N, C-alpha and C positions, 0 to 999 in steps of 0.2 A: 709783889709780882704782878698783881692785878693792875695796880696803878701804872706800873711801867708799860704793861701791855697796852693800856689805854692811851698812853702817850704816843706809842708807835702807830696806833691805828687811827688816832684822832686827826682826820683830814677834813678840812672845811668843805662842806657840800652846800650848794645853793641852787636854785632853779636856774640861775644864769649860767652856772658852770655846766649843768647838764645839757643846756641848749647848744653851747659852743662846742663841746667835745674836744678831742685831742687836736693839737696844731696840725694844719694841712701840710702835706709834703709837696714840694715844687718839682714837677717832672717836665723835662723838655719834650716838646711834641716831635714825633718821628717824621712828621710832614713839614717840618720847618723849611722855609724857602732857602735854597742853596746860596752860596756866596755869589757876589756879582761877577760878571765875566771880565776877562782881561783882553784888550785888543793886542794882537800879535800879527806880524807880517811874515808870510811864508814867501821866500824868494827862490824861483826856479830859473836860474840864469838871468835873463833880462826881463822875465815875467814875474810879477809880484802879486800876491793875493792877501788881502786883509781878512783875518778871521777873529771872531770873538770866542774865547775859550774859558772853560772852568778848570782845565787841566793844571796839575801842579808842576809837571816837568815837561821838557821837550818831547821825551819818549811817549808820555801819556797823550800829548797833543797830537803826535803823528798817528797814534792808534785811533784817537777821536776823529781824525780827518780821513781815516781809511787809507793811509799811506803806509805801504809795506816797504821796510828798508831791507835791502838784500846785500850780500857780500859785493863789494866794489862800489857801493853807494857812499856818498859823503854827506854827513849832517854836521853843520856848524852853527851854534855850539853843540856840544855832545848831548846825547839823549838824556843824561842824568842832570842836565842843567835846569835849575828852577826857572819857572816862567815869571817874567816881569813885564810890566806894561811897555808897549811899543817896541819890544825886542824884535830883532830881525833874525830869522832863522834861514840860513842858506842851505839849499838842497841840490844835490847832484845825483839824479837817479839814472843809472845805467842799465839798459836792457838789451840783451841779445836774442833776436827772434828769427825764425825761418819764414821767409815769404815766397809764395809761389805766384808767378805771373804767367798768364796765357794770352797769346795773340792768335787770331784766326789767320789761316792761309787760304785764300780764295782759290777755287779751282778754275781751270780754263775750259772752254767748250771748243772741242776739235770737230771741224766739219770735214766729212769725207764724201766725195761724190761717187754715185753708183748708178750705172746704166741699167741695172736689173730692177730698180725701184721706179714706179711710175713718176713721171715728171711732177715736181712740186711736193711730193710726199717726203716726210722726214721720219726716220727711224732712229730712236735713241738706243744705241747699242750698249751704252754704259752710262749709268746714272752718275752724276758728279757728287763728290763728298768734300766738305771743307776740311782742311787739315789744321793742325795746331802746332804752335811753337811754345813749349813750356820751359820756363827758366826758374831755377831755384836759387834764392840769394840768402846769405846770412847778413842780417841788418842789425847794426847797432844804433840805438837811440839813446839820447841823453836828454832827460826831462821831456820825453815824447817828441823830440826833434831828431830826424835822421842825421847821424854823424858819419856813417860809413856803410858801404854795401859791397859785398863780395860774392861773385858768381860761384856757386859750388856745384851746380848741375844744370844740364841742358838736354832736352829731349824734343825731337821733332817728329810729328806724324804727318807724313806727306799727303797732300790732297789727292783725290782721285779725280782725274779729268773726265768731263762729260764727252762722250763720243756720239756724234750725230751723223747718220747717213742722209744725204740729200739726194732724192731721186732725179734722175735725168732721162729716164726711159720715156720714149714717146709711144704712140699706139702701134708702131710697126714692130713686129716680132724680131727678137734678137736670135742670131745663129747660135747653135749649141757650141759648147767649148771645144776647142781643137785638141789634137793629141798633145799630151804633156801638160795641159792646163789644169787637170784635176790633181789636187793634192792626194786624194784617195777616193775610192769607190766604196759605197756602203749599201748593203741590202737592207731595205726598210719596209715596213707595212705603212702605206700612205692612205690617209683618209682626208676628208675636207670638212670645212666649217664656215659658217657665216656669223655675222654679229647676232643675228636672231637665234641661231642654234646655240651659240656660246653664251647668250644671256647678257651681252655687254658690248659696247662699241669701242672700248679702249683695251689695248693689249697689255701684256706684262711690262713692256718697255715704254708705254705711253703713246703708242701710235694708234691710228685708226685700224679698222679690219678691212683690208683690201687685198687684192691679188698681188702676190709676191711676199706676203708675210707668212712665215711658217712657224707653227708651234712645235717645239721639240722638248725632249727630256734633257735639261742642261748638263746632267752628268754624262750623257752620251754625246750630244751635239750642243756645245756651249752657245749661249746667246751671242749673236753677232756673226755667227758662221754663215758664210755665203755658199750657196749650192745651186746646182742645176738638176731639175727633176724632169726627166723625159716625159713628154705629154702635158706638162704643166708650164715649164719654163724656169726662169731664174727666180730665186727666192732668198730670203735672209731669215735666220732663226731669230725672231723678235717676240716670241710669245711662248707661253707654256700652258699646260692644261692638266687637270686632275687625271684624265684618262690617257694622257700621252706619257707612256712609260717605256723605257728601254729603246729598242730600235724601231720607234714609231714616230712618224711625223704627221702633222695635221695641216693641210694646205688651206689658206684663207682665200675667200672670195668676197668681193664687195657687193653691195646691193644691186649694182648695174652690170655685174659681170655674168658671163655665161658659164653655168655650172657644168663643165665638160669633164668632170673627174668622177671616177667610181673607185671605191675602196679596192686596193690591190697591192700586191708585192711589187716593188720596183727597186732598181739599182740607181742610186743617186750619185752624182759627181760632187764631191766636197771641194770647194775652191780654196777656202782659207779657214 
């Protein structure tokens, strides 16, 4: 039994064998260079794009190129088709989108002539505002080219016309309004102001500060209202003021005007 045991264990040992060791295993590197690319043509109608791809199928190629296929699109050959060199892939990508378009509508400037305003002076009764024409379309594109357009909505915001009073009043005083010319009469508290006392030379409506301009509370006397103030003359509501509240008017005087007004209650004639 000893002899048999020796036969089993008798393996030749040499210095050379110890240095060499067991046979080496061959392992493929995980960073091995990928396969070479394949040239493929993507055709979008009349447009063609040459791409180099490592994708195995048409579907993988589309994902690689960031092309999302939606219902209604056409891909030829099918997405499961294997990629081969110089193959042509025809794509028809259909998209329905909502498009809003706006166009400006310019306002007009209306001139009105008024003998209650000094000659050459202009009073902006109403500031102008640009309007808009807004249209909504459903647009169908095929391969990013517009194929059809359907109007599905339209909205128009009308412009606000600018209204400007042009003064025609000369130095001569005008007669008070006659019977039946007043739309209404109103009892008010009337004070006066100048550009210096108001701290500015431009009124709320953009005019200068001169006789004939009246500051009002627009909720009581709207801007643009013409009036006659006994002892002062004709005027137009073209300014506002922080202290002008309710049935209170503030009568403007220019730098060269004679300040012939003292604060008092007065009944005015509202012309329009």
